[in-house]
N, C-alpha and C positions, 0 to 999 in steps of 0.2 A: 828394946825400950827406946833407944835413941832413934831408931828407924820410925817408931810410932810417933815420936815427938816431931820428927821432920814432916811426916804426913799431916799431923795436926796443924803445924805452922803453915804449911802450904794451903790447907783448907781455909784457915783463917785469912790468909793473904788473898786468896781467891774470892772469899766472901766479901772482904773489904773492897776489892776491885769492882765486884758486881754491884756494890752499894754506891761507890763513888762515881762510876761511869755515867749513870743517868743523872746524878746530881751535877756533875761537871757539864754535861750537855745542857741541862736546864739553866745553869749559870751563864753558859755561853749565849743561849737564846735570850735570856734576860738582858745580858750586856748588849746584844745586837739590837733588841727592841729599844732599849734605853738610848743607845747611840743614834738610832733612827729618829727617836723622838727629840733628841737634843740637836742633832745636825740635820742637814738636808731640808732646811726651812726656806720657803719661798722668799727671795729678796727682790726678784725682778719679774714682772708680768708683762709680756709683750703681746700685741695683737697684730696679726698679718691678714690682709685681704679685706679689711673694713673700708667701706666707701661711704655708704649712706649713714652709718652709725659711727660715732666716735669710739676710739679705743676705751675711753673711760666708761661709756655706756655698756660696752660688751663685757668689760671686766666686772662691773657692778652686777650685771645680769647673771654672770656665771656663779656669783656667790663665793668666789675664791678671794682670799685676802693675803696680803704680804704677811709672812709669819706662819702661814699654814705649812704643814709638813707635806713634802712632795709625795711621799709614799702612801699617805693616808687620804689623798684627794680622790673623791669618787668622780672620775672623768665623765662617766655616762650621765650622772645626775647633773653635773655642771653644764653639759651640752644640752640636756633637756630643759634646764632653767633658761638658757639662752634662747632656745627655740620658742618657749612659751612667752617670754617677755619681749622678744624682739621679732616680730612677725616676718620681717624681710630676710632674716637669716635662713638660708637654705641648708648649709652645711656648717657644722661646728666641731672642731677636733681639738681637744685639750692635750697638749704634749709636754710632759715634764722633761726637763733637761738638767741632768745632774751637773753641779751639786745643788744649785739654788735658783734655777731659772725655769720659768713656765711660759710656754708660747701657746696662744689660742689662735688657731687657724680658722677663718670663717670665709664663707662664700655667700654673698647676698643675692637675693632674687629681686627682680624689678617689676614694676607695673607694666603689663603688656596689653591687657584687654579688660573689658568690664562687662558685667551682666546686671540685670535688673531683677529685683525681687520685691514685690509689693511696693513699688514706688521708690525703693532705695537702690542706689547704685553701689555695686561691690567691685572692687578692683582685683584683678587676677594676675598671677604670675604665669610663666610658661608652663608650669606643672599644675596649673589650676589650684593653686593655694590662694586663699582669700587674704588679701593684705589689710584692707580697710574699706570703710564706706567713703564716698566722695561726692562732692557737688558737681554739677554739670561743667563748671569752669575748670575743674581739676581733671576732667576726662579728655581734654584736648590732646590729640596725638595717640590715643589708645584705640585699640580695635573694639568696635561695638559688636557684641555677640547676642544674637537673637534666638528666641525659641528654645532656651534652656535656662532654668532658674535654680539657684541653690535652695536646699532645705535646711532649716536651722543654721543659717550662716553664722560663723564666728571668726573674727580676725585672727590670723595666724594658723588657722586650721585648713586642711584640704577641703575643697568644695565637695559637698555631697548633694545628690539629686534623688528624685523619686525613682523607684525601681524601674519604671517604664522608660526612664531617660538614661539608663546606665550605658547603653550603646552610644548615645550622644556624648556623654561625658568622656568615655574612652577615646572616641574620635577627636573630641575637642582637645584633650591632652596631647594626643599625637600631633595634631595639626599646629597647635600653638608652640609646642616645643620645636618643631621643624621650622616654623616661621622665625622663631627667635634665633635658632642656630644659624640660619641662612641670612640673618640680618635684613629681613623683609618687612619688619613691623611698620616702618614709615609709609609703605606702599599698600598695605592691606587695610580694608575697612569693611564694615557691615558683613560680618560672618554669620551666615544663616544656618543654624543647626536643625531646622525643622525636619529634614530628611537625613537620618543617620547613615543612610546608604549612599547619599550623594549631597553633602553640604556644598554651599557656594559662598563666594566672597567677592567683594569689589576689589579690583587691583588697579592701582595707578589712576583711579577715578575714570578709567576708560574701558575697562574690561570686566565682564562677569566670568569668574573661573568656577568650573564644575569639577569637583574632585573625584567623584565616584566612590567606590567602597574603601573601607579603612585598611588599605594595604599599600606598602611602598610609598608612604606619604612623602618622605624626604626626597625620594627619587622623582616623584611627580613634580614637586616644587622646583627641583633642579632642572627638569625639562622645561618648566615654565620660564625660568630665568634664562635658559639657553635660547629660548625661542624669541625673546624680546627684540633682538636686533633686526628681525625680519619684518617688524611692523613699523609703519609710518608713525610720525609723532602725533598725527591727528586721527589715526585709525581707532575705531571703537568696535566692540562686538563681544561675542562669547567665546571663551577658550575652554575646550573640553579635554580634561586629562583622565577621563574615566578608565580607559583601557590600560593606562600605565605604560603604554608603548609609544603612542603618537600624540602629537599636539594638534587637535582639530579646531579650526577657527571658523566661526560664522560671523561675518560682518553685520553691523546694524544696517 
């Protein structure tokens, strides 16, 4: 009888343990969530990398406020809001830093070139993102791009073109990015995309440069830069980079 009672008590104890274990876990979870809701609230928001926009503009665009909980901030949504409201922002990364600090890292894109669509000038970044419309006075110093036009242009969006111009757009992106990376913007003008297999541009107001096919664009432009010391200051002509190996010059 005593043995049976001991078994019964053990079963009851085991049953109580089986009941209280999930309950304890649930209470711990509630306590953790409650603690997260009470603590880890944003007290400081900092912005790094901003140049054209003020930190206040970027913080406002993010939709994040002091007092928001670090753990419940949707970082992807905040970055998307920044992209959509501030067209020049190329990269936005929202970084929570415990216990109460938030850092927004941004990289801004800059006006590099412009295209024309039905009489309207659209400013482009090196990645062919449309920044805004502009007046002729605002286009000084930018690369004029001919024979390619955006379809349904919208500020802050990537440039789209007609299907038959898709090769032109791909080459334009490659070429503008390389020009930007090599700090050549001030010397390049009148970029003609009429032939996607061999676009041309004016260089230093003295040369016409022929690029050839869309391959090794960066390398071709480095060849161009390296060849400049061999030309006289008054020399003009056509520089052909088409084969990607040699710089061929035809004087005027």
